KOLSEZA-149554 format. One line per field, with one value per atom (N, C-alpha, C, CB): residue number from 1; residue in three letters; atom name; x, y, z. Coordinates in steps of 0.1 Angstrom, whole numbers, always signed. Each point is the difference from the previous one (the first is absolute). Glycine has a CB too. Example, Ala and Ser with C-alpha at 12.3 -4.5 7.8 and 13.67 -1.06 7.14 Angstrom:
<nodes>
i <- [1	1	1	1	2	2	2	2]
aa <- [ala	ala	ala	ala	ser	ser	ser	ser]
at <- [N	CA	C	CB	N	CA	C	CB]
xx <- [+132	-9	+9	-19	+15	+9	-8	+12]
yy <- [-57	+12	+12	-12	+23	+11	+11	-6]
zz <- [+78	+0	+0	+12	-19	+0	+8	-22]
</nodes>
This chain:
<nodes>
i <- [1	1	1	1	2	2	2	2	3	3	3	3	4	4	4	4	5	5	5	5	6	6	6	6	7	7	7	7	8	8	8	8	9	9	9	9	10	10	10	10	11	11	11	11	12	12	12	12	13	13	13	13	14	14	14	14	15	15	15	15	16	16	16	16	17	17	17	17	18	18	18	18	19	19	19	19	20	20	20	20	21	21	21	21	22	22	22	22	23	23	23	23	24	24	24	24	25	25	25	25	26	26	26	26	27	27	27	27	28	28	28	28	29	29	29	29	30	30	30	30	31	31	31	31	32	32	32	32	33	33	33	33	34	34	34	34	35	35	35	35	36	36	36	36	37	37	37	37	38	38	38	38	39	39	39	39	40	40	40	40	41	41	41	41	42	42	42	42	43	43	43	43	44	44	44	44	45	45	45	45	46	46	46	46	47	47	47	47	48	48	48	48	49	49	49	49	50	50	50	50	51	51	51	51	52	52	52	52	53	53	53	53	54	54	54	54	55	55	55	55	56	56	56	56	57	57	57	57	58	58	58	58	59	59	59	59	60	60	60	60	61	61	61	61	62	62	62	62	63	63	63	63	64	64	64	64	65	65	65	65	66	66	66	66	67	67	67	67	68	68	68	68	69	69	69	69	70	70	70	70	71	71	71	71	72	72	72	72	73	73	73	73	74	74	74	74	75	75	75	75	76	76	76	76	77	77	77	77	78	78	78	78	79	79	79	79	80	80	80	80	81	81	81	81	82	82	82	82	83	83	83	83	84	84	84	84	85	85	85	85	86	86	86	86	87	87	87	87	88	88	88	88	89	89	89	89	90	90	90	90	91	91	91	91	92	92	92	92	93	93	93	93	94	94	94	94	95	95	95	95	96	96	96	96	97	97	97	97	98	98	98	98	99	99	99	99	100	100	100	100	101	101	101	101	102	102	102	102	103	103	103	103	104	104	104	104	105	105	105	105	106	106	106	106	107	107	107	107]
aa <- [unk	unk	unk	unk	unk	unk	unk	unk	unk	unk	unk	unk	unk	unk	unk	unk	unk	unk	unk	unk	unk	unk	unk	unk	unk	unk	unk	unk	unk	unk	unk	unk	unk	unk	unk	unk	unk	unk	unk	unk	unk	unk	unk	unk	unk	unk	unk	unk	unk	unk	unk	unk	unk	unk	unk	unk	unk	unk	unk	unk	unk	unk	unk	unk	unk	unk	unk	unk	unk	unk	unk	unk	unk	unk	unk	unk	unk	unk	unk	unk	unk	unk	unk	unk	unk	unk	unk	unk	unk	unk	unk	unk	unk	unk	unk	unk	unk	unk	unk	unk	unk	unk	unk	unk	unk	unk	unk	unk	unk	unk	unk	unk	unk	unk	unk	unk	unk	unk	unk	unk	unk	unk	unk	unk	unk	unk	unk	unk	unk	unk	unk	unk	unk	unk	unk	unk	unk	unk	unk	unk	unk	unk	unk	unk	unk	unk	unk	unk	unk	unk	unk	unk	unk	unk	unk	unk	unk	unk	unk	unk	unk	unk	unk	unk	unk	unk	unk	unk	unk	unk	unk	unk	unk	unk	unk	unk	unk	unk	unk	unk	unk	unk	unk	unk	unk	unk	unk	unk	unk	unk	unk	unk	unk	unk	unk	unk	unk	unk	unk	unk	unk	unk	unk	unk	unk	unk	unk	unk	unk	unk	unk	unk	unk	unk	unk	unk	unk	unk	unk	unk	unk	unk	unk	unk	unk	unk	unk	unk	unk	unk	unk	unk	unk	unk	unk	unk	unk	unk	unk	unk	unk	unk	unk	unk	unk	unk	unk	unk	unk	unk	unk	unk	unk	unk	unk	unk	unk	unk	unk	unk	unk	unk	unk	unk	unk	unk	unk	unk	unk	unk	unk	unk	unk	unk	unk	unk	unk	unk	unk	unk	unk	unk	unk	unk	unk	unk	unk	unk	unk	unk	unk	unk	unk	unk	unk	unk	unk	unk	unk	unk	unk	unk	unk	unk	unk	unk	unk	unk	unk	unk	unk	unk	unk	unk	unk	unk	unk	unk	unk	unk	unk	unk	unk	unk	unk	unk	unk	unk	unk	unk	unk	unk	unk	unk	unk	unk	unk	unk	unk	unk	unk	unk	unk	unk	unk	unk	unk	unk	unk	unk	unk	unk	unk	unk	unk	unk	unk	unk	unk	unk	unk	unk	unk	unk	unk	unk	unk	unk	unk	unk	unk	unk	unk	unk	unk	unk	unk	unk	unk	unk	unk	unk	unk	unk	unk	unk	unk	unk	unk	unk	unk	unk	unk	unk	unk	unk	unk	unk	unk	unk	unk	unk	unk	unk	unk	unk	unk	unk	unk	unk	unk	unk	unk	unk	unk	unk	unk	unk	unk	unk	unk	unk	unk	unk	unk	unk	unk	unk]
at <- [N	CA	C	CB	N	CA	C	CB	N	CA	C	CB	N	CA	C	CB	N	CA	C	CB	N	CA	C	CB	N	CA	C	CB	N	CA	C	CB	N	CA	C	CB	N	CA	C	CB	N	CA	C	CB	N	CA	C	CB	N	CA	C	CB	N	CA	C	CB	N	CA	C	CB	N	CA	C	CB	N	CA	C	CB	N	CA	C	CB	N	CA	C	CB	N	CA	C	CB	N	CA	C	CB	N	CA	C	CB	N	CA	C	CB	N	CA	C	CB	N	CA	C	CB	N	CA	C	CB	N	CA	C	CB	N	CA	C	CB	N	CA	C	CB	N	CA	C	CB	N	CA	C	CB	N	CA	C	CB	N	CA	C	CB	N	CA	C	CB	N	CA	C	CB	N	CA	C	CB	N	CA	C	CB	N	CA	C	CB	N	CA	C	CB	N	CA	C	CB	N	CA	C	CB	N	CA	C	CB	N	CA	C	CB	N	CA	C	CB	N	CA	C	CB	N	CA	C	CB	N	CA	C	CB	N	CA	C	CB	N	CA	C	CB	N	CA	C	CB	N	CA	C	CB	N	CA	C	CB	N	CA	C	CB	N	CA	C	CB	N	CA	C	CB	N	CA	C	CB	N	CA	C	CB	N	CA	C	CB	N	CA	C	CB	N	CA	C	CB	N	CA	C	CB	N	CA	C	CB	N	CA	C	CB	N	CA	C	CB	N	CA	C	CB	N	CA	C	CB	N	CA	C	CB	N	CA	C	CB	N	CA	C	CB	N	CA	C	CB	N	CA	C	CB	N	CA	C	CB	N	CA	C	CB	N	CA	C	CB	N	CA	C	CB	N	CA	C	CB	N	CA	C	CB	N	CA	C	CB	N	CA	C	CB	N	CA	C	CB	N	CA	C	CB	N	CA	C	CB	N	CA	C	CB	N	CA	C	CB	N	CA	C	CB	N	CA	C	CB	N	CA	C	CB	N	CA	C	CB	N	CA	C	CB	N	CA	C	CB	N	CA	C	CB	N	CA	C	CB	N	CA	C	CB	N	CA	C	CB	N	CA	C	CB	N	CA	C	CB	N	CA	C	CB	N	CA	C	CB	N	CA	C	CB	N	CA	C	CB	N	CA	C	CB	N	CA	C	CB	N	CA	C	CB	N	CA	C	CB	N	CA	C	CB	N	CA	C	CB	N	CA	C	CB]
xx <- [-90	+14	+9	-9	+21	+10	+4	+8	-6	+3	+15	-22	+29	+15	+7	-2	+13	+8	+6	+5	+0	+6	-11	+17	-29	-11	-4	-8	+9	-3	+11	-12	+24	+11	-2	+16	-20	-2	-11	+8	-19	-12	+4	-15	+22	+5	+9	-2	+11	+8	-8	+19	-29	-8	-8	-1	-4	-8	+9	-15	+27	+9	+4	+8	-6	+4	-12	+16	-28	-12	+0	-13	+16	+0	+10	-8	+20	+11	-4	+17	-23	-4	-10	+4	-14	-10	+7	-17	+26	+7	+9	-1	+7	+8	-9	+17	-28	-9	-5	-7	+5	-5	+11	-20	+32	+13	+2	-4	+2	+3	+13	-25	+36	+13	+4	+6	-10	+4	-5	-1	-11	-6	+6	-20	+23	+6	+13	-11	+19	+13	-1	+10	-19	-2	-6	-4	-6	-5	+10	-23	+31	+10	+10	-2	+5	+9	-6	+9	-22	-7	-1	-12	+9	-2	+13	-16	+27	+13	+0	+12	-15	+0	-12	+11	-22	-11	+4	-17	+23	+5	+10	-4	+11	+9	-7	+19	-32	-8	+4	-4	+8	+4	-11	+23	-25	-10	+2	-1	+13	+3	-7	+22	-24	-7	-14	+15	-22	-14	-2	-4	+13	-1	+4	+5	+4	+3	-12	+24	-31	-12	-11	+6	-8	-9	+3	-4	+17	+4	-4	+19	-23	-5	-13	+13	-21	-14	+0	-8	-3	-3	+6	-2	-5	+5	-3	+18	-14	-3	+11	-11	+7	+9	+7	+3	-10	+6	-6	+5	-2	-5	-15	+21	-26	-15	-7	+4	+2	-6	+3	+2	+6	+4	-11	+22	-22	-9	+9	-19	+17	+8	-6	+10	-2	-5	-7	-1	+5	-8	+1	+5	+5	+1	-10	+24	-31	-11	-14	+14	-14	-13	-9	+11	-5	-7	-3	+10	+0	-2	-5	+18	-16	-4	-6	+17	-28	-5	-4	-9	+5	-3	+13	-20	+30	+13	+6	+5	-7	+4	-7	+5	-18	-9	+4	-18	+20	+3	+14	-14	+23	+14	-1	+11	-18	-1	-8	+3	-13	-8	+9	-21	+29	+9	+11	-4	+8	+10	-6	+10	-23	-6	-2	-12	+9	-1	+13	-19	+29	+14	+5	+5	-8	+5	-6	+2	-15	-6	+5	-20	+22	+5	+14	-14	+22	+14	+1	+7	-15	+0	-4	-6	-5	-5	+11	-23	+29	+10	+13	-9	+14	+11	-3	+8	-20	-4	+0	-13	+8	-1	+14	-21	+31	+14	+6	+2	-4	+6	-6	+4	-17	-6	+2	-17	+25	+3	+8	+0	-3	+7	+13	-22	+24	+12	+7	-10	+23	+8	+12	-6]
yy <- [-140	+4	-12	+22	-21	-10	-1	+3	-15	-1	-2	-10	+3	-2	+13	-24	+26	+12	+1	-1	-10	+0	+4	-18	+13	+3	+15	-23	+28	+15	+8	-5	+1	+8	-1	-5	-7	-1	+9	-24	+24	+8	+15	-18	+22	+14	+4	-2	-7	+2	+2	-13	+4	+1	+13	-25	+29	+12	+13	-11	+10	+12	+1	-3	-9	+1	+5	-20	+17	+5	+15	-21	+26	+14	+7	-5	+0	+6	+1	-10	+0	+1	+11	-24	+26	+10	+14	-16	+17	+13	+3	-4	-5	+2	+5	-17	+10	+4	+14	-23	+27	+14	+10	-10	+5	+9	+6	+5	-12	+4	-5	+1	+5	-5	+0	+9	+1	+0	-13	+25	-28	-12	-13	+14	-14	-12	-3	+4	+6	-2	-4	+16	-10	-2	-14	+24	-28	-14	-11	+10	-7	-10	-3	+8	+3	-2	-10	+23	-22	-9	-14	+19	-20	-12	-9	+11	-5	-8	-8	+18	-11	-7	-10	+20	-17	-9	-13	+19	-17	-12	-9	+14	-8	-7	-5	+14	-13	-4	+6	-22	+35	+7	+8	+1	-2	+8	+15	-17	+21	+14	+5	-2	-7	+4	+3	-15	+6	+3	+13	-25	+27	+12	+12	-13	+12	+11	+4	-7	-3	+3	+6	-19	+14	+6	+15	-23	+26	+13	+10	-9	+5	+8	+6	-13	+6	+4	+9	-22	+30	+8	+14	-21	+30	+14	+7	-7	+20	+9	-2	+16	-16	-1	-13	+24	-35	-13	-8	+0	-13	-8	-1	-13	+14	-1	+11	-9	+21	+11	+1	+12	-21	+2	-2	-9	+18	+0	-1	+13	-23	-2	+5	-19	+20	+2	+13	-25	+35	+13	+6	+3	-7	+5	-6	+3	-14	-6	+6	-21	+28	+4	+8	+1	+8	+9	-8	+20	-26	-6	-14	+14	-21	-14	-3	-7	+13	-1	-14	+22	-31	-13	-8	+0	+3	-7	+5	-1	+14	+6	-7	+22	-23	-6	-14	+16	-24	-14	-2	-4	+12	-1	+3	+7	+3	+3	-10	+24	-30	-11	-12	+8	-11	-12	+3	-6	+19	+4	-2	+16	-12	-2	-14	+21	-30	-14	-6	-1	+4	-5	+5	-2	+15	+6	-7	+22	-26	-7	-14	+13	-20	-14	+0	-6	+15	+1	+2	+8	+2	+3	-12	+24	-31	-12	-11	+6	-8	-11	+4	-7	+19	+4	+0	+14	-10	+0	-14	+21	-30	-14	-6	-3	+7	-4	+6	-3	+16	+7	-4	+19	-24	-3	-14	+16	-24	-13	+0	-8	-1	+0	-7	+0	-10	-8	+2	-17	+20	+1	-9	+24]
zz <- [+52	+3	+2	+10	-15	+2	+14	-24	+30	+14	+3	+3	-12	+2	-2	-7	+14	-1	-14	+25	-30	-14	-10	+7	-5	-9	+1	+2	+10	+1	-6	+21	-20	-7	-15	+19	-24	-14	-5	+1	+7	-4	+0	+10	+0	+1	-11	+25	-29	-11	-13	+11	-13	-12	+0	-1	+12	+1	-3	+17	-11	-2	-15	+24	-30	-14	-9	+4	+0	-7	+2	+2	+10	+3	-7	+22	-23	-7	-15	+16	-22	-14	-2	-3	+12	+0	+1	+9	+1	+2	-12	+24	-30	-12	-12	+8	-10	-10	+2	-2	+14	+3	+2	+10	-12	+0	+14	-24	+35	+13	+5	+5	-9	+2	+15	-23	+30	+15	+7	-1	-1	+8	-6	+5	-18	-6	+7	-22	+23	+6	+15	-16	+23	+14	+2	+4	-11	+2	-4	-5	-5	-4	+11	-24	+32	+12	+10	-3	+5	+9	-6	+10	-23	-7	+1	-16	+15	+1	+13	-14	+25	+13	+1	+10	-16	+0	-7	+1	-13	-7	+7	-21	+31	+8	+13	-9	+10	+11	+13	-12	+12	+12	+5	-9	+23	+6	-3	+18	-19	-3	-13	+12	-21	-13	+3	-13	+21	+3	+8	+0	+10	+8	-8	+20	-30	-9	-8	-1	-4	-8	+9	-15	+27	+9	+4	+9	-9	+3	-11	+12	-24	-10	+2	-16	+25	+3	+12	-9	+10	+12	-1	+13	-7	+0	-13	+16	-15	-12	-10	+15	-28	-11	-1	+1	+3	+0	-12	+25	-26	-10	+1	-1	+13	+2	-7	+22	-25	-7	-15	+22	-27	-14	-9	+6	-16	-11	-13	+12	-20	-11	-13	+11	-22	-13	-2	-3	+10	+0	-14	+24	-32	-14	-9	+4	+1	-8	+4	-2	+13	+5	-10	+22	-30	-9	-13	+11	-17	-13	+0	-7	+18	+1	+14	-17	+20	+13	+5	-3	-6	+4	+3	-15	+7	+3	+13	-25	+28	+13	+11	-11	+10	+11	+2	-5	-6	+1	+7	-21	+17	+6	+15	-22	+26	+14	+8	-6	-1	+7	+2	-11	+1	+1	+11	-24	+24	+11	+14	-16	+17	+13	+4	-4	-5	+3	+4	-17	+9	+3	+13	-24	+27	+12	+12	-11	+10	+11	+2	-4	-8	+1	+6	-20	+15	+5	+15	-23	+27	+14	+9	-6	+1	+7	+1	-7	-4	-1	+8	-22	+21	+8	+14	-19	+23	+14	+6	-4	-4	+4	+3	-13	+4	+2	+13	-25	+26	+11	+14	-16	+16	+12	+5	-6	-1	+4	+13	-24	+33	+13	+0	+10	-19	-1	-13	+16	-15	-12	+1	-2]
</nodes>
């Protein structure tokens, strides 16, 4: 994991851009728009961006529960499984990076 705050923001931005690409590919417009709102603040190195992204997690019907590409499940099950596996990996990476930013003591 990157230790500098600037490095963590850069890593989070890259992760969010990968997530947006995956969500666009799977045609999940709601989460694309939502994540882009947080990405704007992350790209400006604002704590609010990391906390906005963290706010997507937890509770019922949140980003933690999202399953993407359901339209692929029947006709392209491997594509469906791969998309959701990648989503799970990105979701964990993003949460870890955003948490590391938000937990810093000094701003």
